[in-house]
C-alpha positions in Angstrom: 21.2 19.1 11.8 19.6 18.3 8.4 22.1 17.8 5.9 24.9 17.0 8.5 26.8 13.8 8.1 27.0 12.6 11.9 30.3 11.1 12.7 31.2 11.0 8.8 28.8 8.2 8.6 25.2 9.1 9.1 23.7 11.7 6.6 20.9 13.7 8.5 18.0 13.7 6.1 14.7 14.7 7.9 13.1 15.2 11.3 10.3 12.4 12.0 9.7 13.0 15.5 10.7 13.7 18.7 10.4 14.1 22.8 10.9 16.0 26.0 14.5 14.6 26.2 15.8 13.6 22.5 14.7 14.4 18.7 14.5 11.3 16.3 15.9 12.2 12.6 15.5 9.9 9.3 19.3 9.1 7.8 21.3 7.6 5.5 23.7 5.1 6.4 26.4 5.8 3.5 28.6 3.0 5.1 25.9 0.3 4.7 23.6 1.9 2.3 20.4 1.9 4.3 17.8 4.1 6.1 18.3 4.6 9.6 16.6 6.7 12.7 18.9 8.4 14.5 18.0 9.5 18.7 19.7 13.0 19.0 19.9 14.0 22.9 18.8 17.5 23.1 21.0 20.4 23.3 19.9 21.8 26.7 20.5 18.4 28.5 23.9 17.7 27.0 25.6 18.6 30.3 23.3 16.9 32.3 24.5 13.7 33.4 21.4 12.3 34.5 19.7 12.7 30.9 23.1 11.4 29.5 22.8 8.5 32.1 19.4 8.0 31.1 19.9 8.4 27.2 22.7 5.9 27.1 20.6 3.2 29.4 18.0 3.2 26.3 20.6 2.1 23.9 22.5 -0.6 26.4 18.5 -1.7 27.4 17.3 -2.1 23.6 20.6 -3.1 22.5 20.4 -6.3 24.6 17.5 -7.2 23.1 17.0 -9.2 19.7 13.4 -9.4 19.0 11.5 -8.8 15.5 8.9 -6.5 17.4 11.6 -4.3 19.3 13.3 -2.0 17.5 16.9 -2.7 16.8 20.0 -0.8 18.0 22.8 -0.7 15.3 25.3 1.9 16.8 25.6 4.6 19.7 28.1 7.6 19.9 29.1 11.1 20.6 30.1 13.8 18.1 31.6 16.6 20.2 28.4 17.4 22.7 26.0 15.6 20.4 25.1 12.2 21.9 23.2 9.8 19.7 21.8 6.5 18.9 21.3 5.0 15.6 18.8 2.5 15.2 16.4 0.4 12.9 14.6 3.1 10.6 10.5 1.9 10.4 8.3 3.4 7.4 5.0 3.3 8.6 3.0 5.2 11.9 3.0 4.7 15.2 0.0 3.2 17.1 -1.1 6.5 18.7 -1.6 7.7 15.0 -3.6 5.1 14.0 -5.8 5.2 17.2 -6.5 9.1 16.5 -7.5 8.2 12.9 -9.5 5.0 13.2 -10.4 4.1 16.5 -12.2 2.3 17.8 -10.4 -0.5 16.0 -11.8 -4.0 15.3 -11.1 -6.6 17.9 -9.2 -8.8 15.5 -6.9 -5.9 14.4 -6.4 -4.6 18.1 -5.5 -8.3 19.4 -3.3 -8.8 16.6 -1.5 -5.5 17.4 -1.4 -6.3 21.4 -0.1 -10.2 20.5 3.2 -8.6 19.3 3.7 -6.0 21.9 2.9 -8.6 24.3 5.7 -10.9 22.6 8.3 -8.1 22.6 7.5 -7.6 26.7 7.8 -11.2 27.4 11.1 -11.2 25.7 12.2 -7.9 27.5 11.1 -9.4 31.0 12.8 -12.8 30.3 15.9 -10.6 30.0 15.0 -8.8 33.2 14.2 -5.4 31.6 10.8 -3.6 32.6 9.9 -1.1 30.0 7.8 1.2 32.5 6.5 3.5 29.5 4.6 1.2 27.2 1.8 3.9 25.4 0.8 3.9 21.9 3.3 6.9 21.2 5.8 4.0 21.3 4.5 1.4 19.6 5.5 1.4 15.4 3.6 0.0 13.1 5.3 -0.8 9.6 3.7 -1.0 6.1 4.1 -4.7 6.5 1.8 -4.6 9.7 4.8 -5.6 12.0 4.4 -4.1 15.1 8.0 -2.8 17.0 8.1 -1.8 20.4 10.9 1.5 21.0 11.8 4.2 23.4 13.5 2.0 26.3 14.3 5.5 27.5 13.1 4.6 31.1 13.6 1.1 31.2 14.9 -0.3 34.6 16.9 -3.6 34.8 15.3 -6.0 37.4 18.0 -6.1 40.1 18.8 -5.7 43.5 19.0 -2.4 43.4 16.4 -1.5 41.6 13.2 -3.6 42.8 13.4 -1.2 46.2 13.4 1.9 44.3 10.9 4.0 44.8 9.8 8.1 44.7 10.6 8.3 40.9 7.7 9.2 38.4 8.7 9.0 34.9 6.1 8.5 32.1 2.7 9.3 30.9 0.3 9.3 33.5 -2.3 8.3 31.4 -1.0 4.9 31.4 0.4 4.5 34.6 -0.1 1.3 36.8 -1.3 2.0 40.4 1.9 1.0 41.8 3.8 3.5 39.4 1.6 6.3 40.4 2.3 5.9 44.3 5.8 5.8 43.1 6.4 2.0 44.5 8.4 -0.5 42.6 7.2 -1.2 39.1 7.7 -4.8 37.8 6.6 -7.0 34.7 2.9 -6.6 35.9 3.2 -2.7 35.6 3.8 -3.4 31.7 0.9 -5.6 31.5 -1.0 -2.9 33.2 0.0 -0.5 30.7 -0.8 -2.7 27.9 -4.1 -3.3 29.1 -4.8 0.6 28.9 -3.4 0.4 25.3 -5.8 -2.2 24.5 -8.6 -0.6 26.0 -7.7 2.4 24.0 -7.5 0.6 20.8 -11.0 -1.3 21.0 -12.9 1.6 22.6 -11.3 4.8 21.1 -11.0 6.3 24.6 -8.8 6.4 28.1 -10.2 4.9 30.8 -9.0 7.9 33.4 -9.0 11.5 32.3 -8.6 14.5 34.1 -7.2 18.1 34.6 -4.1 17.4 35.9 -1.3 14.5 36.5 -2.5 14.3 39.9 -6.1 14.0 39.6 -5.2 11.0 36.7 -2.8 9.3 39.0 -5.6 9.3 41.6 -8.1 7.7 39.4 -5.8 5.2 38.6 -5.4 4.6 42.5 -9.0 4.9 43.6 -11.5 4.7 40.9 -13.0 2.2 38.5 -13.3 2.9 35.0 -16.1 2.4 32.5 -15.6 -1.0 31.0 -14.9 -1.8 27.5 -18.2 -3.1 26.8 -20.1 -0.4 27.8 -18.3 1.8 25.2 -18.0 -0.4 22.5 -20.8 -3.4 22.6 -19.5 -5.3 19.9 -16.2 -6.1 21.7 -16.3 -9.8 22.6 -16.7 -10.8 26.2 -13.1 -12.9 26.0 -11.3 -9.6 24.9 -13.0 -7.3 27.3 -12.1 -10.2 30.2 -8.4 -10.0 28.8 -8.6 -6.2 29.7 -10.2 -6.4 32.9 -7.6 -9.1 34.5 -4.9 -6.9 33.0 -5.7 -3.4 34.3 -6.9 -4.9 38.1 -5.3 -2.3 40.6 -4.3 -5.3 42.5 -0.9 -6.5 41.6 -2.0 -10.2 42.7 -5.2 -10.2 40.4 -3.4 -9.3 37.2 -1.4 -11.7 34.7 1.2 -13.7 36.4 3.5 -13.0 33.7 3.8 -11.5 29.9 3.6 -15.5 29.1 0.6 -15.7 30.5 -1.4 -12.8 29.3 0.4 -13.9 25.5 -1.2 -16.8 25.8 -4.8 -15.4 26.6 -4.4 -12.9 23.6 -3.4 -15.9 21.2 -6.9 -17.6 21.9 -9.2 -15.2 23.1 -10.7 -14.8 19.3 -11.3 -18.6 19.1 -14.9 -19.2 18.3 -15.8 -20.9 21.5 -14.3 -18.3 23.8 -16.1 -15.0 22.0 -19.1 -15.8 24.3 -17.5 -16.9 27.5 -18.7 -15.7 30.7 -17.5 -12.4 32.0 -14.6 -12.8 34.5 -15.1 -12.7 38.0 -12.7 -11.8 40.4 -13.0 -13.2 44.3 -12.5 -9.7 46.0 -13.5 -6.1 45.0 -10.5 -4.6 43.4 -8.4 -3.5 46.9 -7.1 -0.3 45.7 -10.6 1.1 44.5 -11.5 1.7 48.1 -8.3 1.8 50.5 -7.3 5.1 51.6 -4.7 6.4 49.3 -1.2 6.1 51.2 1.1 9.1 51.0 2.7 9.6 47.7 6.3 9.4 48.6 9.2 11.2 47.3 9.5 13.2 44.0 6.3 12.1 42.9 4.6 14.2 45.4 6.7 17.3 44.5 6.0 16.6 40.8 1.9 16.3 41.2 1.3 18.8 43.7 3.4 21.4 41.9 0.9 20.9 38.9 -2.2 21.2 40.9 -2.1 23.7 43.3 -5.8 25.2 44.1 -6.7 28.6 44.3 -9.8 28.0 45.7 -9.0 27.6 49.6 -7.0 30.4 49.5 -9.2 32.6 48.4 -12.1 31.4 50.7 -9.5 31.8 53.6 -9.0 35.4 52.5 -12.7 36.4 52.2 -13.6 34.7 55.6 -10.7 36.8 57.3 -12.2 40.1 55.6 -15.7 39.5 57.2 -14.2 38.4 60.8 -12.4 41.3 61.4 -14.8 43.8 60.1 -16.3 45.9 63.0 -20.0 47.4 62.9 -20.0 51.2 61.8 -23.0 51.6 64.0 -22.0 50.9 67.7 -24.6 51.3 70.7 -23.9 53.7 73.6 -24.8 51.3 76.8 -24.9 54.6 78.5 -28.1 55.2 76.6 -29.3 51.8 77.6 -29.3 52.6 81.1 -30.8 55.6 80.8 -34.3 54.1 79.8 -33.9 50.7 81.3 -37.7 49.8 81.2 -38.3 51.6 78.1 -35.2 50.1 75.9 -34.1 46.8 77.5 -35.0 44.5 74.2 -32.9 46.7 71.8 -29.7 45.3 72.6 -30.8 41.5 72.0 -32.6 42.6 68.8 -29.3 44.8 67.3 -27.2 41.9 68.1 -29.2 39.1 66.5 -30.1 41.4 63.5 -26.2 42.0 63.3 -25.1 38.5 63.6 -27.7 37.3 60.9 -26.6 40.3 58.6 -22.9 39.3 59.0 -23.5 35.5 58.4 -25.5 36.8 55.1 -23.1 38.8 53.7 -20.4 36.0 54.6 -22.2 33.3 52.8 -23.0 35.9 50.0 -19.0 36.3 49.8 -18.5 32.8 50.0 -20.9 31.6 47.2 -19.8 34.7 45.1 -15.8 33.5 45.2 -16.8 29.8 44.9 -18.9 30.9 41.9 -15.9 32.4 40.2 -14.2 28.9 40.2 -16.8 26.3 40.3 -17.2 26.7 36.6 -19.3 23.4 34.8 -16.9 21.3 33.3 -17.1 19.7 29.7 -15.6 16.7 27.5 -13.5 18.3 25.3 -15.0 17.1 21.6 -12.7 15.0 19.4 -12.2 17.4 16.1 -9.4 15.7 14.7 -10.2 14.9 10.9 -13.0 17.5 10.8 -12.5 20.8 8.7 -11.5 23.9 10.3 -14.9 25.5 10.0 -16.9 22.0 11.6 -14.1 22.0 14.2 -14.7 25.4 15.4 -18.5 25.3 15.3 -18.5 21.8 17.3 -16.0 23.6 20.1 -18.2 26.6 20.5 -21.5 24.3 20.6 -19.9 22.6 23.9 -18.9 25.8 25.2 -15.6 26.1 24.4 -13.1 28.5 22.5 -10.3 28.6 19.6 -7.1 29.5 20.8 -5.9 31.8 17.9 -3.9 32.1 15.9 -4.7 28.7 14.5 -1.7 26.7 13.6 -1.2 26.0 9.6 0.8 23.6 8.1 1.8 21.5 5.2 0.8 18.2 6.0 1.2 15.0 3.6 -1.8 12.7 3.4 -4.1 15.6 5.3 -6.5 17.3 2.8 -6.3 20.9 3.1 -8.6 22.9 5.8 -8.8 19.6 7.8 -7.9 19.6 11.5 -5.0 17.1 11.9 -4.4 17.8 15.7 -5.7 19.6 18.5 -4.9 20.5 22.3 -6.6 19.1 25.5 -7.9 15.7 23.1 -9.7 12.9 25.4 -10.1 15.7 28.5 -12.9 17.3 30.6 -12.1 21.0 31.1 -13.9 24.2 32.3 -16.8 25.5 30.0 -14.8 28.6 28.0 -11.5 27.0 28.0 -9.3 27.6 24.8 -8.6 24.9 22.4 -5.4 24.9 20.0 -6.2 23.8 16.3 -3.5 22.5 13.8 -4.7 22.8 10.5 -3.4 21.4 7.4 -2.8 23.3 4.4 -2.6 20.6 2.4 0.3 18.5 1.0 3.1 20.4 0.1 2.2 20.4 -4.1 4.7 20.3 -7.1 4.1 21.6 -10.4 3.8 19.4 -13.6 6.7 20.0 -16.2 6.0 19.7 -19.4 7.4 16.3 -20.8 6.3 15.6 -24.4 9.2 15.0 -26.8 11.5 13.5 -23.7 12.1 9.9 -23.0 9.7 8.1 -20.9 12.2 6.2 -19.0 14.1 9.6 -18.3 10.6 11.2 -17.0 9.6 8.3 -14.9 13.2 8.3 -13.0 13.0 12.0 -12.8 9.3 11.6 -11.0 10.5 9.0 -8.8 13.0 11.5 -7.5 10.4 14.2 -6.9 8.7 11.5 -4.4 6.2 10.0 -6.7 5.4 6.6 -6.4 6.4 4.4 -9.7 3.4 2.3 -9.2 1.4 5.5 -10.1 2.9 6.5 -13.3 1.3 4.6 -16.4 1.7 4.6 -20.2 -0.4 4.3 -22.9 1.6 3.2 -25.8 0.6 4.7 -29.2 1.8 4.6 -33.0 3.4 7.6 -34.3 6.5 9.1 -36.3 8.1 10.2 -33.0 11.2 7.6 -32.0 9.8 4.7 -29.7 10.1 5.5 -26.2 9.2 9.8 -27.0 6.2 10.7 -24.7 3.5 12.4 -27.2 1.1 13.4 -24.0 0.5 13.6 -20.5 -1.9 14.0 -17.6 -1.4 16.0 -15.6 -0.9 18.4 -17.9 2.3 20.7 -17.8 1.5 23.6 -15.4 -0.8 21.6 -13.1 0.0 21.1 -9.2 -0.2 17.7 -8.0 0.7 16.3 -5.2 3.8 13.7 -5.3 2.6 11.2 -2.7 -0.7 10.8 -4.2 -0.5 12.1 -7.8 -1.1 9.4 -10.7 0.6 10.3 -14.2 -0.5 8.7 -17.3 1.8 9.3 -20.5 1.4 8.4 -24.2 4.1 7.1 -25.2 5.2 6.6 -29.0 5.7 2.9 -29.8 7.2 3.8 -33.6 5.3 3.7 -36.7 2.5 1.4 -37.0 3.7 -1.9 -38.3 2.2 -5.1 -39.8 3.0 -8.4 -41.2 4.2 -8.5 -45.0 2.2 -9.8 -47.6 3.7 -12.6 -49.7 4.0 -11.5 -53.1 5.4 -14.4 -54.3 3.6 -16.1 -57.5 1.2 -13.1 -57.9 1.4 -11.3 -61.0 3.4 -8.0 -61.1 0.2 -5.8 -61.1 -1.5 -8.0 -58.5 1.5 -7.3 -56.1 2.0 -3.7 -56.8 -1.8 -2.8 -55.9 -1.7 -4.6 -52.8 1.5 -2.9 -51.8 -0.1 0.5 -52.2 -3.2 -0.5 -50.3 -1.0 -1.4 -47.2 1.0 2.1 -47.6 4.0 0.6 -48.6 6.1 2.2 -51.8 6.7 0.6 -54.8 8.2 2.7 -57.7 9.2 1.5 -61.0 12.9 1.7 -60.7 12.0 -0.6 -57.6 11.2 -3.6 -59.8 13.8 -5.8 -61.3 13.4 -8.2 -64.2 15.0 -11.1 -64.5 15.0 -14.5 -66.5 13.3 -17.6 -64.7 11.3 -20.6 -65.2 8.0 -18.8 -63.7 5.7 -17.4 -65.8 6.4 -13.8 -67.2 5.3 -11.1 -65.5 5.4 -13.2 -62.1 6.7 -12.1 -59.0 9.7 -14.4 -58.2 11.4 -12.2 -54.9 10.5 -9.5 -52.7 12.9 -7.3 -50.8 13.9 -6.2 -47.9 10.8 -7.5 -45.9 10.4 -11.5 -46.3 6.2 -12.5 -46.3 5.0 -12.0 -42.4 8.3 -9.9 -41.5 7.0 -6.8 -39.5 6.9 -3.9 -41.5 5.9 0.0 -41.1 4.0 2.3 -43.5 5.4 4.2 -45.8 8.4 1.4 -46.1 9.9 1.0 -49.8 9.4 -2.6 -51.2 11.7 -4.0 -54.3 10.5 -6.6 -56.4 12.2 -8.8 -59.0 9.5 -9.9 -61.6 10.4 -12.7 -64.0 11.0 -11.5 -67.5 10.3 -15.0 -69.2 12.5 -18.2 -69.8 16.0 -18.4 -69.8 17.8 -18.6 -72.9 19.1 -22.3 -72.9 15.5 -23.2 -71.7 13.3 -25.7 -74.0 10.1 -26.1 -74.0 8.0 -29.7 -75.1 4.4 -30.3 -75.1 3.3 -34.1 -74.0 0.1 -35.3 -76.1 -1.7 -37.6 -74.0 -4.8 -39.8 -75.4 -7.0 -40.8 -72.5 -10.0 -43.2 -72.7 -12.3 -43.8 -69.6 -11.9 -46.8 -67.9 -15.2 -48.5 -69.0 -16.3 -47.5 -72.8 -19.6 -45.3 -72.2 -18.9 -44.5 -68.6 -17.1 -41.4 -67.4 -13.9 -41.4 -65.8 -12.1 -38.5 -63.2 -8.6 -37.8 -65.2 -6.0 -36.0 -63.1 -2.3 -35.3 -64.6 0.5 -33.6 -62.8 3.8 -32.7 -64.0 7.0 -31.9 -62.7 9.8 -29.9 -64.4 12.2 -26.9 -64.2 9.4 -24.5 -62.7 8.8 -26.8 -60.2 7.4 -30.4 -58.7 4.1 -32.2 -59.0 2.3 -29.2 -60.6 -0.9 -29.8 -61.6 -2.3 -29.7 -65.4 -5.4 -31.5 -66.0 -8.4 -32.7 -63.7 -11.4 -33.7 -65.2 -14.0 -35.9 -66.2 -14.6 -37.5 -69.7 -17.0 -40.2 -71.2 -15.1 -40.7 -74.2 -11.0 -41.0 -75.6 -9.7 -37.6 -75.4 -6.2 -35.9 -76.4 -4.4 -33.7 -73.7 -1.4 -31.5 -74.6 0.6 -30.9 -71.6 3.4 -28.1 -71.9 6.6 -28.8 -70.0 9.8 -26.5 -69.6 13.2 -28.0 -69.3 16.7 -26.7 -68.5 20.2 -28.6 -69.1 20.7 -31.6 -67.3 16.7 -31.9 -66.3 14.4 -34.0 -66.8 10.2 -33.6 -67.2 7.9 -36.4 -66.2 4.2 -36.7 -66.5 2.0 -38.6 -64.3 -1.5 -39.7 -65.3 -4.3 -40.7 -62.7 -7.5 -42.0 -63.4 -10.6 -42.6 -61.1 -7.8 -41.7 -58.3 -5.8 -44.4 -59.3 -1.8 -44.3 -60.7 -2.3 -45.2 -64.2 1.1 -44.3 -66.2 4.1 -42.2 -66.7 5.7 -40.1 -69.2 9.0 -38.3 -69.3 11.6 -36.8 -71.4 15.1 -35.5 -70.7 16.6 -32.0 -72.1 19.2 -34.2 -74.2 15.9 -36.1 -76.0 14.1 -32.6 -76.5 17.0 -30.9 -77.7 17.8 -33.7 -80.5 14.5 -32.9 -82.2 12.6 -35.8 -80.7 8.7 -35.2 -82.0 6.0 -35.2 -79.7 4.1 -38.7 -80.4 0.8 -39.2 -78.9 0.9 -40.9 -75.5 -1.8 -43.5 -75.5 -4.0 -44.6 -72.0 -6.4 -47.0 -73.2 -9.5 -48.3 -71.2 -11.0 -51.8 -70.6 -12.4 -53.4 -73.8 -16.1 -54.3 -73.5 -16.3 -58.3 -72.8 -17.2 -60.6 -75.5 -21.2 -61.3 -75.7 -20.6 -65.1 -74.7 -18.5 -64.0 -71.9 -19.5 -63.0 -68.6 -18.6 -59.5 -67.4 -16.4 -58.9 -64.7 -18.3 -58.3 -61.6 -17.5 -58.2 -58.1 -18.5 -62.0 -57.5 -16.4 -62.7 -60.6 -13.3 -60.0 -60.7 -11.3 -62.1 -63.1 -11.1 -65.3 -65.7 -7.6 -65.7 -65.4 -6.7 -64.4 -68.9 -7.2 -60.7 -68.3 -4.3 -58.4 -68.5 -3.9 -54.5 -66.9 -2.9 -51.6 -68.8 0.6 -51.8 -67.3 1.1 -55.2 -68.5 0.3 -54.5 -71.8 
């Protein structure tokens, strides 16, 4: 079946489950490009009209429902002798697997699951559909926590023709309602009873009724009381136990009236004010617990009786018959007694009594011996799932049980090697010496890591995901190297090592190319400084890479760098070209301003600052100095055609004067004459000095005015 494209649309990928009636496969819907689950009727039933009818009824029942907690039906069809149903594919586990792995569950988690099951039942009941087989195996829980009810294969529509239907027992006896066990009509309350058992199992980790045979379990549903949840798990809130006790009443009238009523109780049972509510009380004892069991009608009697024919009465009867028919070997001759009537009159009664006692003793001994053969002590089967095989064998032997050989060894994803993942007769009570079958994991199927060094990281990730590795488990560590960016340099696990695709974590060291760093600025540095800086950074500069050209920069000064501008990312080993000033252009002219500057006040210091603008740039600072007497400051400027050089003087941070020369003036041969910046003259002896109170006498002029 695997690899087959059903009806030209559903490509069968792998088997994911199955039951007595059908097998379930994971498939790909090539038309809608999505994963689906395909349930296929087993081949032995393809000519059985009853199974085909039941199989089709499952599709009809589930297709009539549209609810987030019910598995959706997409399609139903037949290809030759293959009958199939296409349904929603749920990525996750069924509740039975979760109970086996983690039960007892926390009350909050159990109630959250039960609420969603009950919500689904409310929707089904509202649509007049009774599920009739609520059990953990039929509850799917997706990875997002969403609960989905599935397997409506024995669901019944509530109509006049089915309300009175009796005598048919279909489903799982551990989750039967009493009325189901009797073969009576089952209704909404039967589903609620089964949900009560599922909730019981979630919070205790145990089933309420166990037995050696289906009939013994069915009778317990009818007649016996179960251990209350808080006896098995005292941490269960009383409000949660109350929900279970009410749902599992044998008397239907004392259960929840509807799924809606039970849903409301589930939604509120974990509210703080309800956690310690009183234990629920019922007005009368559960009637079916003490009632004489009615005759089990119809096919249920045949079904159950066929599984539990006891050999004890038959063998006891045989043993008794053997003793009854047996005649004594020593028979007394009555004529001999008559020969001595006085002497032997007592012999006959004594012999009769003695013989009778011997026969009774033999019968008793025989009966006790036969009973001893069958009256073997019973023990609870230890739950050994998740133990190592050695621990499981030791536990079973200590309990008086035996391990059935051969043990089944299977690749099992998610289960460590040598760990028991399944056992027979779990949660049952059996005779001492009974055989228990163990199913042991050989560990997940391992793959061998290939050598990915030198390959593309992106291509490698795609290849690993195709092998089943979770992309979230693939990490990379960037590193500088001479390899092209994105090339794998190293890997963990190493090439040749085994790994589990579902759990393995891969780490790759991936090249991000050569190391880069910001390109330094070389402009205005001397040639020697620039070359030394480049070499210190691991960059390459040769004499042939230095271009010299005239400029207004000082000779030997870097005026350009190529191909990397300052702060651009550059890698080690990159070649750099420099343009270096070879001196002034031929048509450039030089001129020197001779500026004579006096302090603002004679005998007092002044701070002098001189800036100039010429062909080399604007506002270049030439002088900054303090003086106490008159000094001359030569300022050399460079002019190119059609330009003007300008010198500006600041004294004590105040603008004082500006001098300029044009290119044509200098070219015409104008001599450099001194430019004077005088200070303030000393006031006459009979004239008061200028002070803050007397800042001016009205006759003083400034240097600029002069």
